[in-house]
PAZAPA-4460 file (N, C-alpha, C; in steps of 0.05 Angstrom, whole numbers, plus 32768, in hexadecimal, padded with zeros to 4 digits):
% residues 87
    n_x    n_y    n_z   ca_x   ca_y   ca_z    c_x    c_y    c_z   seq   type   mol
   85EC   87B8   87CE   85F0   87B7   87AB   85D1   87CD   87A9     1      M     A
   85D5   87DE   879D   85C2   87F5   8797   85C0   8818   87AE     2      G     A
   85D1   8812   87BC   85D2   882D   87CB   85E9   8841   87BD     3      G     A
   85D9   8853   87D3   85EA   8872   87C4   8603   8878   87C0     4      A     A
   860D   8884   87B2   862B   8890   87B8   8622   88A0   87CA     5      V     A
   8616   88B6   87D0   8619   88BF   87EA   861C   88B3   8804     6      S     A
   861C   889E   87FF   8618   8897   881F   8630   8883   8821     7      N     A
   8647   888B   8807   8660   8877   8810   866F   8892   8826     8      I     A
   8685   8893   8837   8691   88A9   8846   86AD   8898   883B     9      T     A
   86C5   88A5   883A   86E3   88A5   8838   86ED   88AC   8849    10      V     A
   86F3   889B   885D   8708   88B0   8875   872A   88A3   8874    11      V     A
   8734   88B7   8862   8751   88B7   886B   875B   88AA   8884    12      P     A
   8770   8894   887D   8778   888A   889F   8798   888E   8896    13      I     A
   87A5   8891   88AC   87C3   8890   88B5   87CF   88A9   88BE    14      G     A
   87E2   88AA   88CC   87E4   88BB   88DD   87F2   88D7   88CD    15      A     A
   8801   88C1   88BB   8819   88DC   88A9   8805   88E2   888F    16      E     A
   8810   88F8   8889   87FB   8903   886B   8805   88EB   8851    17      R     A
   8823   88DF   885B   882D   88CD   8846   8814   88B9   8842    18      A     A
   8816   88AD   8859   8801   8897   885E   87E5   8898   8852    19      S     A
   87D9   88B6   8853   87C1   88B8   8847   87C6   88BC   881F    20      V     A
   87D8   88C4   8820   87E1   88CC   8801   87E8   88B0   87F8    21      E     A
   87ED   889E   8801   87F4   8886   87F4   87DC   886E   87FB    22      A     A
   87C8   8878   880B   87B0   8868   87FF   8799   887D   87EE    23      V     A
   879D   8893   87EC   8793   88A1   87D4   87A3   8890   87B1    24      K     A
   87BA   8894   87B7   87C4   8884   87A8   87B8   886B   87A0    25      E     A
   87B1   885D   87AC   87AE   8842   87A9   8798   8844   87A3    26      S     A
   877B   8855   87A3   8764   8852   879B   876A   885E   8779    27      F     A
   877B   8874   8773   8777   887E   8760   8788   886B   8747    28      R     A
   879C   884E   8750   87A5   8839   8748   879A   8825   873C    29      A     A
   8773   8827   874B   8769   8810   8756   8760   87FE   873C    30      F     A
   8769   87E8   873D   8763   87C7   8727   8751   87B8   873E    31      R     A
   8734   87B3   8737   8725   87A0   8739   8731   8788   8743    32      G     A
   8737   8782   871F   874D   8765   871C   875D   875D   8730    33      E     A
   8765   876D   873E   877D   8766   874D   8774   875F   876E    34      Q     A
   875A   875D   8774   8749   8758   8787   8751   8748   8796    35      A     A
   8757   873F   87AE   8767   8724   87B4   874D   8721   87D1    36      E     A
   874F   8704   87D1   873C   86FB   87E1   8745   86EA   87ED    37      C     A
   873F   86E2   8805   874C   86C2   881E   8742   86A8   8807    38      F     A
   8728   86A9   8803   8727   868C   87EC   8728   8691   87D8    39      L     A
   8733   8689   87C5   8733   868B   87A6   8718   8689   879E    40      A     A
   8707   8682   87A8   86E3   8678   8796   86DC   868F   87A4    41      A     A
   86E0   86A2   87B1   86DD   86BC   87AF   86DE   86D5   87A3    42      D     A
   86FC   86CD   879C   8706   86E3   8780   86F3   86D9   876F    43      R     A
   86F9   86BF   8763   86E5   86BA   8752   86CB   86C2   874C    44      H     A
   86BB   86CA   8765   86A2   86C6   875F   86A7   86EF   8763    45      K     A
   86AF   86F8   8770   86B6   8716   876F   86C1   871A   8754    46      L     A
   86D4   870D   8746   86CF   871A   8729   86C1   8718   8713    47      L     A
   86B4   86FB   871E   86A1   86FC   8711   8683   870F   870F    48      G     A
   867A   8712   871F   866E   872C   8725   8675   8749   8715    49      V     A
   8691   8746   8716   8690   8766   8713   868D   8766   86F0    50      I     A
   8693   874D   86E6   86A3   874E   86C9   8688   874C   86BF    51      E     A
   866A   873A   86CD   8653   873C   86C3   8646   8755   86C9    52      A     A
   8642   876B   86D5   8641   877C   86DC   8646   8789   86D1    53      S     A
   8666   879A   86C1   8670   87A7   86BD   8676   87A1   869B    54      F     A
   867E   8789   8696   8684   8780   8684   86A5   877C   867C    55      G     A
   86AD   878E   868F   86D5   878C   868C   86D3   879C   86A9    56      D     A
   86E9   879F   86AD   86FE   879E   86C2   8706   87CA   86BC    57      F     A
   86FD   87D9   86AA   870E   87E9   86A4   86F8   87F9   86B6    58      H     A
   86DC   87F3   86A8   86CE   8805   86AB   86C2   8806   86CA    59      E     A
   86C2   87F1   86DB   86C1   87E7   86EE   86D5   87FB   8706    60      F     A
   86E7   87FC   86FB   8706   8807   870D   8701   882A   8708    61      D     A
   86F2   8832   86EF   86F3   8850   86F0   86DA   8852   86FB    62      H     A
   86C6   8842   8701   86B5   884D   8713   86BF   8850   8726    63      L     A
   86CF   8838   8734   86D8   8841   8757   86E0   8850   875A    64      V     A
   86F9   8854   873F   8705   8866   874B   8700   8887   8745    65      R     A
   86E5   8889   873B   86D7   88A6   873D   86C4   88A6   874F    66      N     A
   86BC   888E   8761   86AF   8895   8778   86C1   8892   8794    67      V     A
   86D0   8894   878D   86E4   8896   87A5   86F4   88AF   87A6    68      F     A
   86F7   88BC   878A   8701   88D3   8791   86E8   88E8   8791    69      E     A
   86D1   88DC   8787   86BD   88F5   878E   86BD   88F4   87B2    70      M     A
   86B2   88DE   87B9   86B2   88DC   87D3   86C7   88ED   87E9    71      R     A
   86D6   88DF   87E4   86F3   88EF   87F1   86F2   8907   87F2    72      R     A
   86F1   8919   87DE   86ED   8930   87D4   86D9   8940   87E8    73      S     A
   86C6   892F   87E7   86A7   893B   87F3   86B2   893A   8813    74      R     A
   86C1   8924   881F   86C2   891B   8839   86D8   8933   8840    75      T     A
   86EB   8935   8834   8705   8949   883E   86FC   8969   8837    76      E     A
   86E1   8964   8830   86DB   898A   8830   86D3   898F   8844    77      R     A
   86B7   8978   8851   86A9   896F   8863   86BA   8971   887E    78      F     A
   86D7   8963   887F   86E7   8961   888F   86FB   897C   8899    79      S     A
   86F8   8992   887F   8708   89A5   887C   86F0   89B5   888F    80      V     A
   86D3   89B7   888A   86C1   89CD   8891   86BB   89CC   88AD    81      D     A
   86C3   89AF   88B6   86C7   89AB   88D0   86D8   89B7   88E7    82      L     A
   86F8   89A8   88DE   8706   89BB   88E9   8700   89D5   88ED    83      T     A
   86FD   89ED   88D7   86F8   8A07   88D9   86E9   8A12   88EE    84      S     A
   86CD   8A08   88EC   86B9   8A13   88FB   86C3   8A0D   891F    85      E     A
   86D7   89FC   8923   86DE   89F4   8932   86F3   8A0B   8941    86      S     A
   86FF   8A14   8926   8719   8A29   8933   8710   8A4A   8941    87      V     A
***
């Protein structure tokens, strides 16, 4: 809690472009209320914290999507810069 968004690094995984695109799409469609936990009690706590902090899932989902896109874009630009320098 209280960490800086700038400390988030998004690293796409998957050997094939389709895998990376599928991961990106899953973040674009992120819905916090669909969270799954091993223990039902953990899920209940998690959803309660989100609702108490954001009021509803719409705001939370919007924030998560925006943070992911912002940090993903930054990470991809950084990766392209590194690749360009080594050529």
